[in-house]
ROTI-347121 format. One line per 3 residues: number of its first residue (from 1); their letters; for each residue z, y, x of N, C-alpha, C, CB. Coordinates in steps of 0.02 Angstrom, whole numbers, plus 50000, padded with zeros to 5 digits. Glycine has a CB too. Layout:
N
NUM) A) Z:Y:X:Z:Y:X:Z:Y:X:Z:Y:X; ...
This chain:
262
1) MRV) 50460:49897:51451:50521:49922:51420:50528:49891:51350:50519:49999:51415; 50588:49870:51333:50601:49842:51267:50624:49898:51220:50655:49785:51270; 50584:49911:51168:50596:49967:51122:50605:49939:51052:50537:50018:51124
4) VIT) 50660:49957:51020:50673:49938:50951:50658:49998:50907:50747:49914:50942; 50622:49986:50852:50605:50039:50805:50632:50021:50737:50528:50051:50802; 50675:50062:50708:50695:50053:50639:50645:50090:50594:50768:50078:50626
7) GAA) 50633:50064:50535:50582:50094:50492:50512:50079:50516:50593:50169:50488; 50503:50021:50547:50438:50004:50578:50382:49995:50527:50445:49941:50619; 50399:49981:50464:50347:49972:50413:50324:50038:50383:50372:49926:50358
10) GLI) 50357:50092:50401:50339:50157:50374:50278:50187:50410:50397:50205:50379; 50257:50245:50386:50198:50277:50414:50207:50296:50487:50180:50339:50373; 50260:50333:50502:50272:50353:50571:50290:50293:50613:50329:50406:50574
13) GGI) 50330:50248:50586:50349:50188:50623:50288:50147:50643:50395:50146:50582; 50239:50142:50599:50179:50105:50615:50138:50136:50670:50136:50098:50553; 50132:50202:50668:50094:50238:50721:50127:50227:50788:50090:50313:50705
16) VHD) 50193:50235:50790:50230:50229:50853:50231:50157:50877:50303:50254:50844; 50242:50110:50832:50242:50039:50850:50177:50019:50882:50255:49996:50787; 50121:50035:50850:50056:50013:50876:50040:50045:50943:50001:50031:50825
19) HLS) 50058:50109:50951:50042:50143:51013:50083:50116:51071:50053:50218:51007; 50148:50110:51061:50191:50084:51115:50172:50013:51133:50265:50088:51095; 50154:49973:51083:50132:49904:51097:50069:49904:51139:50120:49866:51031
22) SLG) 50023:49950:51124:49959:49953:51161:49970:49973:51234:49912:50003:51128; 50026:50006:51248:50042:50027:51316:50078:49972:51355:50085:50090:51315; 50093:49917:51322:50125:49861:51356:50200:49855:51346:50111:49865:51427
25) HEV) 50229:49900:51306:50301:49894:51292:50314:49835:51246:50328:49960:51262; 50372:49804:51253:50393:49753:51205:50426:49790:51147:50443:49702:51239; 50394:49788:51090:50417:49827:51032:50445:49780:50979:50359:49870:51003
28) IGI) 50506:49793:50958:50539:49754:50906:50544:49798:50844:50611:49728:50929; 50509:49781:50792:50509:49820:50731:50561:49794:50681:50441:49820:50699; 50601:49840:50655:50652:49823:50605:50636:49860:50541:50724:49842:50630
31) DRP) 50640:49826:50485:50635:49859:50420:50666:49814:50367:50560:49876:50403; 50671:49842:50308:50700:49804:50252:50656:49743:50236:50708:49848:50191; 50684:49695:50201:50644:49637:50180:50582:49660:50142:50685:49591:50135
34) LND) 50528:49622:50151:50462:49641:50125:50463:49662:50052:50414:49583:50134; 50495:49623:50010:50495:49639:49939:50527:49707:49924:50531:49585:49900; 50577:49726:49964:50612:49789:49953:50565:49848:49961:50670:49796:50001
37) WLV) 50526:49849:50016:50484:49907:50026:50418:49903:49987:50470:49917:50099; 50398:49843:49968:50340:49838:49924:50356:49867:49854:50316:49765:49918; 50416:49849:49830:50437:49875:49765:50445:49951:49767:50503:49842:49744
40) SGR) 50468:49977:49823:50478:50050:49828:50412:50087:49832:50520:50066:49889; 50357:50051:49846:50291:50084:49852:50282:50121:49916:50282:50130:49794; 50322:50107:49968:50320:50144:50031:50268:50115:50078:50390:50144:50064
43) NTE) 50217:50154:50093:50166:50135:50142:50132:50068:50125:50196:50131:50211; 50126:50053:50061:50098:49988:50041:50023:49984:50051:50114:49975:49969; 49990:50041:50062:49918:50040:50073:49899:50016:50143:49888:50109:50061
46) DEN) 49948:50013:50188:49937:49990:50256:49945:49915:50259:49986:50025:50306; 49889:49879:50266:49891:49806:50266:49927:49777:50326:49820:49780:50262; 49933:49816:50380:49965:49791:50440:50040:49805:50442:49932:49821:50501
49) ARN) 50066:49841:50392:50136:49862:50395:50183:49802:50403:50154:49900:50332; 50173:49750:50364:50219:49693:50368:50216:49658:50435:50203:49642:50312; 50159:49662:50470:50152:49628:50535:50192:49664:50590:50080:49624:50554
52) RVS) 50213:49725:50577:50250:49763:50627:50326:49749:50623:50238:49837:50619; 50346:49712:50572:50418:49699:50563:50435:49632:50595:50436:49699:50487; 50467:49636:50653:50489:49575:50688:50551:49547:50655:50502:49590:50761
55) IEM) 50594:49591:50631:50658:49570:50603:50669:49606:50537:50717:49584:50652; 50676:49569:50482:50693:49599:50418:50768:49611:50416:50670:49554:50358; 50786:49674:50406:50857:49692:50410:50868:49754:50369:50879:49704:50484
58) DLT) 50918:49752:50325:50937:49810:50285:50995:49845:50320:50955:49789:50212; 50983:49904:50347:51034:49939:50385:51093:49962:50341:51004:49998:50419; 51084:49960:50276:51140:49980:50231:51190:49924:50221:51112:50003:50164
61) TIS) 51171:49863:50238:51217:49806:50226:51230:49764:50288:51188:49761:50172; 51193:49776:50342:51199:49735:50401:51267:49744:50435:51142:49751:50450; 51292:49692:50465:51355:49697:50502:51342:49723:50572:51391:49628:50505
64) DEE) 51393:49751:50603:51387:49774:50672:51368:49716:50718:51453:49806:50695; 51397:49658:50705:51383:49600:50748:51308:49583:50747:51424:49539:50724; 51279:49584:50687:51208:49567:50681:51164:49621:50713:51188:49559:50608
67) LCA) 51181:49684:50703:51142:49739:50731:51147:49739:50807:51164:49806:50703; 51207:49729:50833:51216:49727:50906:51176:49670:50938:51291:49720:50923; 51172:49614:50903:51134:49557:50929:51060:49574:50936:51143:49496:50883
70) VLE) 51034:49613:50890:50964:49634:50894:50953:49684:50951:50942:49666:50827; 51001:49728:50960:50995:49781:51010:51008:49757:51081:51041:49838:50994; 51042:49701:51089:51061:49676:51155:50999:49669:51199:51098:49609:51149
73) GSD) 51002:49698:51259:50947:49692:51306:50892:49743:51296:50918:49625:51302; 50900:49788:51249:50849:49839:51236:50860:49900:51280:50848:49859:51162; 50805:49934:51296:50809:49995:51337:50811:50058:51295:50749:49998:51384
76) CLI) 50779:50055:51236:50771:50115:51196:50771:50096:51122:50707:50152:51214; 50803:50138:51081:50800:50131:51009:50770:50194:50979:50871:50118:50979; 50720:50186:50935:50692:50241:50897:50714:50232:50825:50614:50245:50904
79) HLA) 50756:50276:50801:50785:50269:50734:50746:50314:50685:50860:50287:50734; 50701:50282:50647:50660:50317:50598:50680:50301:50526:50588:50301:50609; 50714:50246:50516:50732:50224:50448:50776:50276:50414:50766:50156:50449
82) ADA) 50759:50293:50351:50798:50342:50314:50772:50347:50243:50797:50411:50348; 50812:50376:50199:50787:50401:50136:50760:50470:50150:50843:50402:50079; 50694:50477:50147:50661:50539:50167:50643:50584:50108:50599:50524:50206
85) NPS) 50671:50569:50049:50656:50610:49990:50712:50661:49980:50648:50565:49927; 50700:50725:49994:50753:50775:49989:50782:50783:49920:50727:50841:50013; 50746:50760:49869:50771:50769:49800:50819:50713:49779:50713:50772:49753
88) NDD) 50825:50661:49820:50870:50606:49802:50943:50628:49809:50856:50545:49846; 50987:50592:49775:51056:50616:49769:51098:50603:49831:51089:50583:49709; 51159:50631:49830:51203:50627:49887:51223:50555:49903:51265:50667:49875
91) VSM) 51230:50514:49852:51249:50444:49862:51197:50409:49904:51258:50408:49795; 51133:50420:49889:51079:50390:49927:51079:50414:49999:51012:50404:49895; 51090:50479:50009:51090:50507:50077:51147:50478:50119:51096:50583:50074
94) MRN) 51205:50469:50087:51261:50439:50123:51246:50366:50140:51325:50444:50081; 51221:50329:50092:51209:50257:50101:51151:50243:50148:51195:50225:50033; 51097:50282:50143:51036:50266:50181:51027:50307:50245:50977:50278:50138
97) NIE) 51062:50363:50251:51053:50406:50309:51117:50411:50352:51032:50475:50287; 51171:50434:50322:51232:50446:50360:51262:50381:50387:51284:50482:50317; 51273:50333:50344:51307:50271:50365:51265:50230:50414:51323:50229:50304
100) PTT) 51199:50220:50402:51160:50183:50452:51155:50219:50520:51090:50171:50426; 51151:50286:50519:51149:50323:50583:51214:50313:50621:51137:50398:50570; 51269:50314:50586:51334:50302:50618:51335:50233:50650:51391:50309:50567
103) AIF) 51312:50183:50613:51311:50114:50639:51264:50108:50698:51290:50065:50583; 51207:50142:50695:51159:50140:50750:51191:50163:50815:51097:50183:50734; 51226:50218:50813:51257:50244:50874:51316:50200:50896:51281:50316:50864
106) RCT) 51353:50174:50849:51408:50129:50866:51382:50068:50903:51447:50108:50803; 51326:50041:50879:51300:49978:50907:51257:49990:50969:51259:49942:50855; 51222:50046:50974:51185:50059:51036:51235:50070:51094:51139:50121:51028
109) KAS) 51290:50102:51079:51342:50111:51130:51370:50043:51151:51399:50157:51104; 51386:50001:51103:51416:49935:51118:51366:49890:51155:51439:49901:51054; 51301:49898:51140:51250:49856:51170:51219:49885:51233:51196:49842:51119
112) HVS) 51244:49943:51254:51222:49975:51316:51148:49993:51315:51236:49929:51376; 51124:50016:51257:51055:50042:51253:51055:50110:51286:51030:50046:51178; 51011:50120:51334:51016:50181:51375:50987:50243:51342:50981:50170:51440
115) RVI) 50938:50234:51298:50907:50293:51266:50900:50282:51191:50837:50307:51297; 50920:50334:51153:50915:50332:51081:50877:50394:51058:50986:50329:51047; 50825:50383:51018:50784:50437:50990:50794:50436:50915:50708:50430:51010
118) VAS) 50819:50490:50886:50831:50492:50814:50786:50544:50781:50905:50509:50800; 50762:50526:50722:50719:50570:50684:50760:50621:50645:50675:50530:50637; 50748:50684:50659:50774:50738:50618:50715:50768:50580:50812:50792:50661
121) SGL) 50723:50828:50556:50672:50858:50512:50674:50934:50518:50683:50836:50440; 50616:50964:50506:50614:51037:50502:50656:51064:50445:50543:51060:50493; 50674:51021:50398:50717:51042:50342:50788:51057:50365:50718:50989:50288
124) AQV) 50803:51042:50428:50868:51064:50456:50871:51139:50463:50879:51030:50524; 50813:51172:50465:50809:51245:50474:50772:51280:50418:50776:51261:50540; 50756:51244:50365:50711:51272:50314:50737:51337:50284:50701:51221:50259
127) GLE) 50803:51345:50280:50831:51406:50253:50818:51468:50295:50905:51397:50244; 50798:51458:50358:50783:51514:50402:50712:51540:50393:50793:51494:50474; 50669:51500:50362:50598:51517:50360:50583:51585:50330:50561:51464:50321
130) PLF) 50617:51606:50276:50601:51673:50249:50615:51729:50298:50642:51685:50186; 50662:51720:50344:50677:51772:50393:50620:51782:50442:50741:51754:50430; 50581:51729:50453:50528:51732:50503:50459:51741:50471:50528:51669:50545
133) AEG) 50457:51739:50405:50394:51748:50369:50374:51822:50368:50399:51722:50297; 50313:51836:50349:50290:51905:50345:50336:51946:50300:50217:51907:50319; 50358:52002:50326:50405:52044:50289:50477:52030:50306:50395:52035:50216
136) GPM) 50491:51975:50340:50559:51957:50359:50579:51993:50423:50567:51882:50368; 50645:51999:50435:50669:52036:50494:50651:52004:50561:50742:52044:50490; 50636:51938:50561:50619:51904:50623:50545:51887:50628:50660:51840:50629
139) HGR) 50505:51916:50584:50433:51901:50584:50403:51921:50652:50397:51939:50527; 50360:51878:50677:50327:51893:50741:50346:51845:50796:50343:51962:50762; 50398:51804:50785:50413:51752:50834:50427:51686:50800:50473:51773:50878
142) LIR) 50424:51633:50840:50434:51566:50813:50509:51551:50804:50402:51514:50859; 50524:51504:50759:50592:51481:50749:50610:51433:50806:50601:51447:50679; 50663:51447:50841:50684:51406:50898:50743:51361:50877:50704:51450:50958
145) VED) 50753:51307:50914:50810:51263:50897:50876:51300:50905:50809:51201:50942; 50879:51348:50951:50942:51384:50961:50955:51436:50907:50940:51418:51028; 50909:51444:50860:50922:51490:50804:50970:51462:50753:50856:51507:50770
148) GVS) 50991:51400:50762:51041:51370:50718:51010:51331:50662:51085:51423:50691; 51052:51308:50617:51030:51265:50562:51041:51300:50495:51067:51197:50563; 51001:51281:50446:51007:51310:50380:50975:51263:50329:50974:51380:50377
151) PTS) 51007:51206:50316:50979:51158:50268:50987:51183:50197:51011:51089:50275; 50946:51158:50152:50952:51175:50081:50959:51112:50039:50890:51216:50058; 50971:51055:50071:50978:50992:50035:51024:50947:50075:50909:50958:50023
154) TYG) 51052:50896:50041:51092:50847:50076:51050:50808:50125:51125:50799:50026; 50985:50799:50110:50941:50767:50158:50940:50806:50224:50869:50761:50129; 50929:50871:50219:50929:50912:50280:50995:50908:50317:50914:50985:50263
157) ASK) 51050:50908:50280:51116:50902:50311:51125:50834:50344:51171:50913:50258; 51097:50781:50314:51103:50715:50344:51066:50711:50410:51076:50661:50296; 51012:50749:50416:50975:50751:50479:51012:50790:50532:50905:50781:50468
160) IYA) 51047:50842:50512:51088:50878:50560:51144:50833:50585:51118:50942:50528; 51171:50792:50542:51221:50743:50563:51194:50698:50618:51245:50700:50503; 51132:50675:50610:51101:50633:50662:51095:50671:50728:51032:50608:50639
163) EVM) 51077:50735:50724:51072:50776:50784:51140:50781:50820:51046:50846:50767; 51192:50793:50780:51259:50800:50809:51283:50735:50840:51309:50823:50754; 51269:50680:50807:51288:50615:50835:51253:50601:50901:51273:50558:50785
166) AEM) 51189:50620:50904:51151:50610:50966:51181:50652:51023:51077:50629:50956; 51194:50715:51009:51223:50759:51060:51291:50733:51084:51230:50831:51034; 51333:50712:51036:51400:50689:51053:51397:50627:51098:51439:50673:50990
169) HSR) 51353:50580:51081:51350:50518:51120:51320:50531:51190:51308:50466:51083; 51278:50581:51196:51255:50600:51263:51310:50631:51304:51195:50648:51257; 51345:50678:51273:51397:50715:51308:51457:50672:51326:51420:50774:51266
172) IHG) 51478:50629:51280:51540:50590:51291:51526:50523:51325:51576:50579:51225; 51471:50490:51305:51459:50422:51328:51402:50416:51378:51445:50378:51269; 51369:50472:51394:51318:50471:51445:51251:50441:51423:51342:50434:51503
175) MET) 51241:50433:51358:51176:50408:51333:51122:50460:51343:51181:50389:51258; 51061:50436:51353:51003:50480:51350:50983:50484:51277:50943:50452:51395; 50986:50543:51248:50973:50549:51176:50923:50605:51162:51038:50562:51138
178) IAV) 50881:50593:51113:50833:50642:51089:50839:50646:51013:50760:50624:51111; 50848:50706:50987:50845:50717:50915:50783:50760:50904:50910:50752:50888; 50736:50734:50865:50672:50768:50857:50661:50788:50785:50614:50723:50881
181) RIG) 50650:50852:50774:50634:50878:50708:50559:50868:50696:50654:50954:50701; 50544:50815:50660:50476:50791:50653:50438:50833:50601:50475:50718:50633; 50376:50850:50618:50333:50885:50571:50308:50840:50515:50274:50915:50608
184) TVI) 50259:50863:50478:50235:50828:50418:50181:50778:50436:50210:50878:50366; 50196:50714:50426:50149:50660:50439:50127:50631:50372:50181:50604:50485; 50062:50630:50360:50037:50605:50296:49981:50554:50309:50011:50663:50252
187) PDE) 49970:50508:50261:49918:50456:50272:49848:50485:50276:49921:50406:50215; 49831:50532:50233:49764:50562:50232:49769:50630:50265:49736:50568:50159; 49754:50632:50330:49763:50694:50368:49714:50749:50348:49755:50680:50442
190) SEH) 49661:50732:50313:49614:50783:50290:49648:50831:50240:49552:50751:50258; 49703:50808:50210:49740:50851:50163:49766:50914:50196:49798:50812:50132; 49779:50911:50261:49802:50971:50297:49750:51027:50293:49817:50954:50370
193) WRR) 49687:51008:50293:49634:51058:50288:49620:51077:50215:49569:51032:50321; 49623:51029:50171:49607:51043:50101:49661:51086:50068:49600:50978:50062; 49724:51073:50084:49778:51107:50050:49805:51167:50089:49834:51059:50037
196) GGR) 49801:51164:50155:49824:51220:50196:49898:51235:50186:49784:51281:50181; 49915:51300:50190:49984:51322:50178:50035:51289:50223:50001:51308:50107; 50095:51278:50195:50149:51250:50234:50134:51179:50257:50213:51250:50193
199) LQA) 50096:51142:50217:50077:51074:50237:50040:51075:50303:50034:51040:50182; 49993:51120:50310:49955:51126:50372:49998:51156:50428:49893:51168:50362; 50039:51205:50411:50080:51239:50461:50130:51192:50494:50116:51297:50430
202) TAF) 50150:51139:50459:50199:51092:50486:50167:51025:50506:50255:51080:50436; 50101:51022:50507:50065:50959:50518:50084:50926:50584:49990:50972:50515; 50090:50860:50581:50100:50819:50641:50048:50764:50637:50175:50790:50645
205) LAE) 49991:50776:50670:49936:50728:50668:49955:50665:50706:49872:50759:50699; 49925:50609:50686:49942:50544:50715:49934:50543:50790:49899:50489:50684; 49882:50575:50815:49872:50576:50888:49929:50612:50923:49805:50609:50905
208) DVR) 49955:50664:50893:50012:50699:50923:50077:50659:50915:50020:50768:50893; 50083:50622:50861:50140:50576:50853:50141:50527:50912:50138:50539:50785; 50083:50500:50927:50077:50452:50983:50097:50486:51048:50005:50424:50988
211) RFF) 50070:50545:51060:50085:50581:51123:50159:50596:51130:50045:50645:51125; 50189:50621:51076:50259:50639:51081:50303:50578:51094:50282:50675:51018; 50296:50526:51055:50342:50470:51061:50330:50431:51125:50335:50424:51001
214) QAA) 50270:50430:51151:50260:50400:51217:50300:50437:51269:50185:50399:51236; 50297:50503:51267:50335:50544:51314:50410:50536:51303:50316:50618:51307; 50431:50532:51241:50502:50526:51225:50531:50460:51252:50513:50530:51150
217) VEQ) 50490:50409:51253:50512:50344:51278:50508:50341:51354:50470:50288:51248; 50456:50369:51384:50440:50357:51454:50463:50411:51503:50367:50348:51462; 50468:50472:51481:50484:50526:51528:50558:50525:51549:50467:50594:51497
220) PLD) 50572:50545:51611:50642:50548:51633:50682:50598:51591:50646:50567:51708; 50745:50584:51581:50788:50627:51541:50858:50621:51567:50785:50607:51465; 50890:50678:51580:50958:50674:51608:51011:50705:51563:50959:50709:51675
223) KHL) 50991:50723:51502:51039:50752:51455:51011:50746:51384:51054:50826:51473; 51050:50769:51337:51027:50770:51268:50971:50821:51258:51086:50785:51221; 50923:50802:51216:50868:50847:51200:50863:50854:51124:50801:50822:51229
226) LTA) 50865:50916:51100:50851:50932:51031:50788:50974:51030:50910:50970:50996; 50738:50951:50993:50674:50986:50993:50637:50974:50928:50631:50965:51052; 50592:51020:50912:50544:51008:50858:50482:50977:50889:50526:51075:50821
229) AQS) 50446:50938:50849:50383:50909:50872:50334:50908:50814:50394:50837:50900; 50275:50936:50826:50222:50935:50777:50157:50954:50812:50237:50984:50718; 50104:50961:50775:50040:50981:50803:50037:51057:50810:49982:50956:50760
232) DSP) 49990:51081:50849:49982:51153:50859:49936:51180:50805:49953:51169:50930; 49960:51179:50744:49919:51194:50685:49920:51269:50669:49944:51155:50625; 49869:51292:50633:49869:51362:50611:49930:51377:50569:49804:51378:50572
235) GRF) 49962:51433:50582:50021:51451:50544:50085:51418:50568:50010:51434:50473; 50083:51380:50622:50144:51347:50647:50198:51400:50658:50129:51308:50713; 50259:51386:50633:50313:51434:50640:50373:51406:50679:50336:51457:50572
238) LDL) 50368:51344:50703:50421:51314:50742:50402:51313:50816:50436:51243:50718; 50449:51333:50858:50440:51330:50930:50449:51257:50952:50491:51377:50968; 50403:51231:50991:50405:51161:51013:50443:51152:51079:50335:51134:51020
241) EPG) 50468:51205:51107:50513:51200:51164:50584:51186:51139:50511:51266:51207; 50624:51152:51180:50612:51134:51249:50576:51067:51260:50676:51132:51285; 50555:51035:51205:50524:50969:51213:50461:50969:51254:50509:50941:51147
244) LSI) 50419:51021:51247:50357:51023:51285:50370:51020:51359:50317:51087:51268; 50418:51059:51382:50432:51063:51454:50471:51002:51479:50471:51125:51470; 50522:50982:51443:50566:50929:51467:50530:50861:51465:50629:50925:51425
247) LNW) 50491:50849:51413:50456:50785:51407:50385:50787:51435:50454:50764:51334; 50364:50846:51455:50298:50853:51486:50243:50826:51439:50295:50817:51554; 50247:50845:51376:50195:50825:51328:50162:50887:51300:50225:50781:51272
250) SPI) 50105:50879:51270:50071:50935:51237:50029:50908:51180:50027:50974:51288; 50026:50946:51124:49984:50924:51068:49910:50936:51084:50003:50962:51004; 49868:50901:51047:49796:50911:51055:49776:50980:51029:49756:50855:51019
253) SWP) 49717:51003:51048:49690:51064:51018:49677:51050:50944:49625:51087:51055; 49696:51097:50902:49689:51087:50830:49615:51081:50812:49721:51144:50791; 49594:51027:50780:49523:51018:50762:49500:51072:50713:49512:50949:50732
256) DSA) 49437:51092:50719:49409:51142:50674:49406:51118:50602:49340:51163:50697; 49398:51053:50594:49394:51025:50527:49419:50953:50528:49321:51028:50501; 49430:50925:50469:49453:50856:50464:49402:50807:50493:49468:50838:50392
259) ENL) 49339:50826:50492:49287:50782:50518:49293:50772:50593:49218:50810:50501; 49329:50818:50627:49336:50814:50700:49402:50782:50721:49330:50883:50730; 49437:50750:50674:49499:50715:50692:49485:50659:50741:49533:50688:50629
262) Q) 49532:50649:50787:49525:50594:50836:49541:50528:50803:49570:50606:50897
């Protein structure tokens, strides 16, 4: 299967790129020109990051013609590229998140890419968390995707936009689409144990990132899927259905300590 990944030089992009490549998929990595992301300080500690970028492309300036040419003949697109800093301003969110996501769907439709997987975030529902916390009226059950959205930043709102675009293109154009509210992925996974709290409760360990995205690419899908995806960590408050059932994936058993990481 030919899989295109935007944001391939990033942390999640690198994990997904390497795993899908190891399974025999033809993986095309897209990211900004090398100097751009080196200057930004993004994932620069990963010496292999630059090797995962097959095509240097800035999604904020690329033309539809150029993007469609890259996507032509592809089976699946995984759209991870974004400004992932919730504190950045609205202008950045529009330029780096809203506009590139719009172009991605416009060009995947034109290029007949059958499946599109877009990265959303738990911050699409972060405003609901107090309701489900201890002392809240919904305490005792997990937050489900059908509980609705409650962003507290333009970043969260930009991710909801990606979810809506995915659903619309599935419903109207027949695309296979997945919008995944991704948990917290960090370079030093031992921090989940050292710091605990919300960081651990939303943890998405690299091994589970591999498991989820393999399933998202390979499992049959006949409609749009909106789901959260993360590890089965202590304190987890997000329901991982319907993704667990529809994609037939499951997270690993949570390790007792960082020393037992796979």
